[in-house]
C-alpha positions in Angstrom: 0.2 0.0 -0.1 2.9 2.4 0.9 4.2 1.6 -2.5 1.0 2.5 -4.0 1.1 5.6 -2.2 4.5 6.6 -3.3 3.8 6.0 -7.1 0.7 8.0 -7.0 2.3 11.0 -5.3 5.3 10.7 -8.0 2.7 10.8 -10.4 0.9 14.0 -9.0 4.2 15.6 -8.4 5.2 14.9 -12.1 2.0 16.6 -13.4 2.6 19.6 -11.2 6.0 20.1 -12.6 4.8 19.5 -16.2 1.9 22.2 -15.8 4.8 24.6 -13.9 7.2 24.2 -16.8 4.3 24.6 -19.3 3.3 27.9 -17.5 6.8 28.9 -17.6 7.2 28.8 -21.3 3.9 30.5 -22.4 4.6 33.2 -24.8 5.7 36.6 -23.7 4.0 39.4 -25.8 5.7 42.9 -26.4 4.6 46.2 -28.1 5.4 47.7 -31.2 4.8 51.5 -31.9 4.9 52.9 -35.1 5.8 56.8 -35.4 4.8 58.6 -38.3 8.2 60.1 -38.5 9.7 63.7 -38.7 8.0 64.9 -41.7 5.0 67.2 -41.0 2.0 66.3 -42.7 2.6 62.6 -42.4 -0.5 60.4 -41.1 -1.5 57.2 -40.5 -3.3 55.7 -43.8 -4.0 52.2 -42.9 -3.2 49.6 -40.2 -2.6 49.9 -36.5 -0.1 52.2 -34.9 0.6 50.1 -31.9 0.6 46.5 -31.8 1.0 43.8 -29.1 2.6 40.9 -30.7 4.5 37.6 -29.5 7.0 37.7 -32.3 8.4 39.5 -35.1 6.5 37.4 -37.5 3.2 39.0 -36.2 3.8 42.3 -36.9 2.0 43.9 -39.6 3.3 47.5 -40.8 0.9 49.9 -41.2 0.9 52.6 -44.0 1.8 56.2 -43.5 1.2 58.7 -46.2 2.5 62.3 -46.6 1.7 64.7 -49.5 4.8 65.5 -51.8 6.9 62.7 -50.0 7.3 59.0 -50.5 7.7 56.5 -47.4 11.0 54.7 -47.7 11.1 52.5 -44.5 11.4 52.5 -41.0 14.6 53.4 -38.8 14.8 50.0 -37.6 14.5 46.6 -39.2 11.1 45.1 -38.0 12.4 41.4 -38.5 14.9 42.1 -35.6 12.5 43.4 -32.8 12.2 41.2 -29.8 10.7 43.6 -27.1 9.1 46.8 -26.7 10.1 49.4 -29.2 9.1 52.6 -31.1 10.0 52.9 -35.0 9.8 55.8 -37.0 8.8 56.2 -40.5 11.6 57.7 -43.0 10.5 59.9 -46.1 12.4 61.2 -49.1 10.6 64.1 -51.5 9.3 62.7 -54.6 12.1 62.3 -57.2 12.1 64.2 -60.3 14.0 64.4 -63.5 15.8 67.5 -64.8 16.8 67.5 -68.5 19.7 69.9 -69.1 20.1 71.0 -72.7 23.3 72.7 -73.7 22.0 74.9 -76.2 25.0 75.0 -78.7 27.6 74.5 -75.7 29.7 71.1 -75.5 30.1 68.9 -72.3 33.4 69.0 -71.0 33.5 65.1 -71.6 31.6 64.6 -74.7 28.4 66.2 -76.6 24.9 65.2 -75.7 22.0 66.2 -73.6 22.0 65.2 -69.8 19.1 63.9 -67.5 19.6 63.9 -64.0 17.6 62.9 -60.8 16.7 64.9 -58.0 14.6 65.1 -54.7 15.0 68.7 -54.2 15.5 71.9 -56.4 18.3 72.8 -53.6 20.1 69.4 -54.5 20.4 70.2 -58.4 23.9 70.3 -59.5 24.2 71.0 -63.1 26.5 69.2 -65.8 29.2 71.6 -66.9 28.9 72.8 -70.6 31.6 75.0 -72.2 31.4 77.3 -75.4 34.6 79.2 -76.1 33.9 83.2 -75.6 30.8 82.6 -73.5 30.0 82.5 -70.0 27.1 79.9 -68.8 24.1 80.3 -66.9 20.7 78.7 -66.9 17.2 80.2 -67.7 15.5 79.1 -64.3 16.5 79.3 -60.9 17.2 75.7 -59.7 15.9 76.1 -56.1 12.2 76.7 -57.6 12.3 73.3 -59.5 9.8 70.7 -57.9 8.9 68.6 -60.7 10.5 67.1 -63.9 11.4 69.4 -66.5 14.0 70.7 -69.0 16.3 73.9 -68.0 18.0 75.4 -71.0 21.6 76.7 -71.3 22.0 80.4 -71.5 25.0 81.6 -73.0 26.3 85.3 -72.6 29.3 86.8 -74.8 32.2 87.2 -72.6 33.5 90.9 -72.4 37.3 91.6 -73.2 39.3 94.7 -73.3 41.2 95.5 -76.5 43.9 98.1 -75.7 45.7 100.2 -78.2 49.4 101.1 -78.6 52.0 102.5 -80.9 53.7 100.0 -83.3 56.5 99.7 -80.9 54.6 99.4 -77.9 54.5 102.7 -76.4 51.6 104.7 -75.1 49.7 106.6 -77.9 49.5 110.3 -76.9 46.0 111.9 -77.0 44.3 108.4 -78.2 41.5 106.2 -76.8 43.7 103.8 -74.5 41.2 100.9 -75.0 37.7 99.8 -75.7 35.4 96.9 -74.5 34.5 94.1 -77.2 31.8 91.4 -76.8 32.8 88.0 -78.1 31.5 87.2 -81.5 30.1 90.7 -81.8 30.9 93.4 -84.3 33.4 95.7 -82.8 33.8 99.3 -83.2 37.3 101.2 -83.4 38.0 104.5 -81.8 39.0 107.6 -83.5 42.2 107.1 -85.6 45.4 108.0 -83.8 47.4 110.9 -85.2 51.4 111.1 -85.5 53.4 113.8 -86.8 55.2 113.0 -90.2 53.0 109.8 -90.6 49.6 108.4 -91.8 47.5 106.2 -89.8 46.9 103.0 -91.8 45.5 100.3 -89.7 45.7 98.3 -86.6 46.9 94.9 -86.1 47.3 92.4 -83.3 50.3 90.4 -81.6 50.3 88.1 -84.4 50.0 90.8 -87.3 46.5 90.0 -88.2 44.5 93.0 -89.1 41.8 94.4 -86.7 39.0 96.0 -88.8 36.0 98.0 -87.7 33.0 95.9 -87.8 34.9 92.8 -87.7 33.2 90.1 -85.5 35.7 89.6 -82.4 36.8 86.0 -82.2 39.7 86.3 -79.9 38.8 84.6 -76.5 40.6 87.1 -74.2 41.9 90.2 -73.8 44.1 91.5 -77.0 46.4 94.4 -77.7 46.0 96.4 -81.1 49.3 98.0 -82.6 49.1 101.3 -84.8 50.7 100.6 -88.3 52.1 103.9 -90.1 52.8 104.7 -93.8 53.9 107.7 -95.6 51.7 110.7 -96.1 51.9 110.3 -99.6 50.2 106.8 -99.6 46.6 105.9 -99.8 44.7 104.1 -97.0 41.8 101.7 -97.3 39.6 101.2 -94.3 37.2 98.6 -94.2 33.6 98.2 -92.4 33.0 94.4 -92.2 29.5 94.5 -90.6 30.4 91.6 -88.6 32.4 89.6 -91.1 36.1 88.5 -91.2 38.4 90.1 -94.1 41.1 87.9 -95.4 44.6 89.9 -95.4 43.2 92.6 -97.7 45.2 95.4 -98.6 45.1 98.4 -96.4 47.3 101.0 -98.2 48.9 101.5 -101.6 50.6 104.2 -103.6 51.0 105.3 -107.1 53.8 102.9 -108.0 51.3 100.1 -106.5 50.4 97.7 -109.8 47.3 95.9 -108.4 45.1 96.3 -105.4 44.2 92.9 -104.2 41.2 92.7 -102.1 39.5 89.2 -101.5 35.9 88.5 -100.6 35.3 88.6 -96.7 33.6 85.7 -95.0 30.6 85.5 -92.7 29.1 82.4 -91.3 25.4 82.2 -92.8 25.8 84.9 -95.0 26.6 85.3 -98.6 29.0 88.4 -99.5 27.2 90.5 -102.3 29.9 93.1 -102.9 31.5 96.3 -101.2 30.0 99.6 -100.9 32.6 102.2 -102.0 33.0 105.6 -99.7 29.5 105.6 -98.8 28.2 105.6 -102.4 24.9 103.7 -103.0 26.4 101.4 -105.8 27.9 98.0 -104.5 30.9 96.4 -106.5 32.3 93.1 -106.2 36.0 92.7 -104.8 37.3 91.2 -108.1 35.9 94.3 -109.8 37.8 96.8 -107.8 40.7 98.7 -109.4 43.1 100.9 -108.2 41.6 103.8 -110.3 38.1 102.8 -108.7 39.4 103.7 -105.2 40.7 107.0 -106.3 43.0 107.7 -103.2 41.7 106.8 -99.5 38.9 104.7 -99.6 36.5 103.1 -97.2 34.8 99.7 -98.3 31.5 98.5 -96.4 30.8 94.7 -96.4 27.1 93.7 -97.8 25.8 90.5 -97.2 22.7 88.8 -97.8 21.6 85.6 -95.4 21.7 82.3 -96.7 18.6 79.6 -96.9 19.4 76.3 -96.2 17.3 73.0 -96.1 16.1 71.0 -93.0 15.1 67.3 -93.6 13.7 65.1 -90.9 14.4 61.7 -90.3 10.9 60.4 -89.7 9.3 62.2 -92.3 9.6 62.7 -96.3 8.9 66.5 -96.4 11.4 69.2 -95.7 11.5 72.8 -94.8 13.6 75.8 -96.0 15.0 78.2 -93.3 16.9 81.4 -93.6 20.2 82.1 -91.6 19.2 84.4 -88.5 15.3 83.8 -88.9 13.2 82.0 -86.3 12.6 78.3 -87.1 8.7 78.6 -87.1 6.3 75.8 -87.4 7.7 72.0 -87.1 5.7 69.0 -88.4 4.5 66.4 -85.6 5.2 63.0 -86.5 3.3 59.8 -84.8 4.8 56.5 -83.6 2.7 53.9 -82.1 3.2 53.7 -78.0 5.1 56.7 -77.7 5.0 60.3 -77.5 6.6 62.8 -79.5 8.6 65.4 -77.6 10.6 67.4 -80.2 13.3 67.5 -82.6 17.0 67.3 -82.3 20.3 68.2 -84.3 23.4 67.0 -82.8 23.0 68.2 -79.1 20.7 70.5 -79.7 17.2 70.7 -79.4 15.5 72.6 -82.2 12.1 74.4 -81.4 9.8 76.7 -83.4 11.2 79.6 -81.4 14.7 78.5 -82.1 17.0 81.4 -83.9 18.4 79.4 -86.7 22.1 79.9 -86.5 23.4 76.6 -88.1 25.2 77.4 -91.4 24.6 74.0 -93.4 21.9 71.9 -94.5 20.6 69.4 -91.8 18.6 66.6 -90.8 16.6 66.8 -87.7 16.0 63.5 -85.5 12.6 63.1 -84.0 12.8 62.5 -80.2 10.1 59.7 -78.8 9.4 58.7 -75.4 7.9 55.7 -74.5 4.3 55.8 -72.8 3.6 53.2 -70.1 0.0 52.0 -69.4 -0.2 51.2 -66.0 -3.0 49.0 -64.1 -3.4 47.4 -60.8 -3.8 43.9 -60.1 -6.2 42.2 -57.4 -4.3 39.1 -57.7 -1.0 38.5 -56.0 1.5 35.6 -55.9 2.9 34.2 -52.7 4.8 31.2 -52.4 3.8 30.3 -55.8 0.3 30.4 -55.0 -2.4 32.8 -56.3 -4.0 34.9 -53.5 -7.2 37.1 -54.2 -7.4 40.4 -52.7 -9.6 43.0 -52.1 -9.4 46.8 -51.7 -9.6 48.3 -48.2 -8.0 51.7 -48.9 -8.2 53.1 -52.4 -6.2 56.1 -52.1 -5.9 58.0 -55.4 -6.8 54.9 -57.5 -10.6 54.9 -58.8 -10.8 51.7 -60.7 -9.1 48.6 -60.8 -8.4 45.7 -63.1 -8.4 48.0 -66.1 -5.9 50.2 -67.4 -6.6 53.8 -66.3 -3.4 55.9 -66.3 -0.5 56.5 -68.8 2.7 57.4 -67.5 5.4 58.8 -70.0 9.0 57.8 -69.9 11.0 59.7 -67.3 7.8 60.7 -65.4 6.7 59.3 -62.1 3.2 58.1 -60.6 3.4 60.9 -58.3 3.7 63.5 -61.4 0.7 62.0 -62.8 -1.5 62.4 -59.5 -1.2 59.0 -57.7 0.4 59.8 -54.7 -0.9 57.2 -52.4 -0.5 53.3 -53.5 -4.1 51.4 -52.7 -4.1 48.9 -49.9 -5.4 45.6 -50.2 -6.7 42.7 -48.1 -5.5 39.4 -49.0 -8.3 36.5 -48.8 -7.0 33.3 -47.1 -7.8 30.1 -48.4 -9.1 27.1 -46.6 -5.9 25.1 -46.0 -3.3 27.4 -47.1 -1.4 30.0 -45.4 -2.4 33.2 -43.6 -1.6 36.5 -45.7 -1.0 40.1 -45.1 -0.3 43.3 -47.3 3.3 44.2 -47.5 2.8 48.0 -47.7 3.6 48.2 -51.4 3.3 47.2 -55.0 5.6 45.5 -57.4 6.0 44.8 -61.2 7.2 41.7 -62.9 9.1 42.6 -65.7 9.0 40.1 -69.0 12.0 38.4 -67.6 10.4 37.5 -64.1 12.4 39.8 -62.1 10.4 41.8 -59.6 10.7 45.9 -59.3 9.4 47.7 -56.2 7.3 50.3 -57.8 6.8 53.3 -55.3 5.3 57.1 -56.1 8.4 58.5 -57.0 9.7 55.3 -59.2 11.0 57.0 -62.5 9.7 55.1 -65.1 12.4 53.9 -67.6 14.2 50.8 -68.5 16.7 51.0 -65.8 14.0 50.8 -63.0 11.5 48.7 -64.9 13.7 46.0 -66.7 12.3 44.4 -69.7 8.7 45.6 -70.7 6.5 44.2 -73.1 6.2 45.6 -76.7 3.0 47.3 -75.7 4.2 49.2 -72.7 1.8 47.8 -70.1 3.0 47.7 -66.7 0.8 45.6 -64.2 1.5 46.3 -60.7 0.8 43.5 -58.1 0.3 44.0 -54.2 3.3 42.6 -52.2 1.5 40.2 -49.8 3.4 37.6 -47.2 2.5 34.6 -45.3 2.6 34.4 -41.7 1.9 31.0 -40.7 0.9 27.5 -42.0 -1.9 25.5 -40.3 -0.9 22.0 -38.9 -2.3 18.9 -40.9 
């Protein structure tokens, strides 16, 4: 009997021990608090901001939203949480693309048009374009930019100093010491200097090149002009080039000179039509000028006629005649299925209807097209290779589902097209399968099967989307996850 009592007591003690151990290993819970973060205007859009859970796997991250900003994650990893903790939302301003056009300038490291992505106008750093003789600025204050746009280079001619000295480098008494000259702009020379016993003929630079009135200034820097003198019995020929460049024409002659040689000057985009002699009304061509025509001291004024060029289009069979120095005017608009036409390009320049034509040659313009992506949302997700149906719990800015409802042009974002908040869905559990929850964002599976996370500030291009079908359709799938599997 004593043995039976002892055995019973042992069994009772064992049961008590089991229950005690069972009570000790009961799961401990902890509280996770989700904070909207430091961005003013952020608010809870969906889910619970305070959650009591027994493990990190039970945490269902809520969705916070903030107009003008994109949620980029939490300041701590949710999967590493093992006790009471507060996590804060992190934000980033919507990204936008700025296209920089050099407007005739060249990049330091090659030609082209540059596109860069920024989150704020204050962050914008422009690429370096160069154009000899000009200073670069831009047509917009970068700090004011808040969305994708194109900015244009503005080129201001540099201002240089042209100094005047005697032929031996000495200062010329009673003469103007210098003038300011703008690059690629006709210059105006001062009144001729005077020197006893001599006659002023012309100015030459340090390299012996003539400097004439009305010459387009092409020296990228300051320069010095030196006075050239001839005998008082010699005759002087002065030139007013009206923005052109002369080619070592005679600047003086005398009675013993057999022939005076005068070549045609040159001016980009213009045809030389002859000289006007001594303010007369009749124009004569240079090859027709004789010594007898000059009749002593003479002034020759260059006359020009703008050249007409032909503009062809790579995407069309038509062409256009354009006169140098005129505004381009109306341009055709080609069409391409699945794309939007954004303009015409010649080398690294965008040609607009307002462009002042300063290209001295016939050209072919290249059409610029940007792809149009057609975006839809799906209410079916794939989790562990299992199809999971979802229903909408929060629609955000989305008004329709299971059909294509918005078009996004290459280089733009969903935010730029009014879709600032992604919809929230409720995955439907199926009997015998996992329990599911929405993961807080949407994704796109490219044609190669690679997943891409798509947010409001994702720029739509092949770098961010991977391979896209030929029709340009983008199907966004809710990112869902499985939490547990029932025992069988």
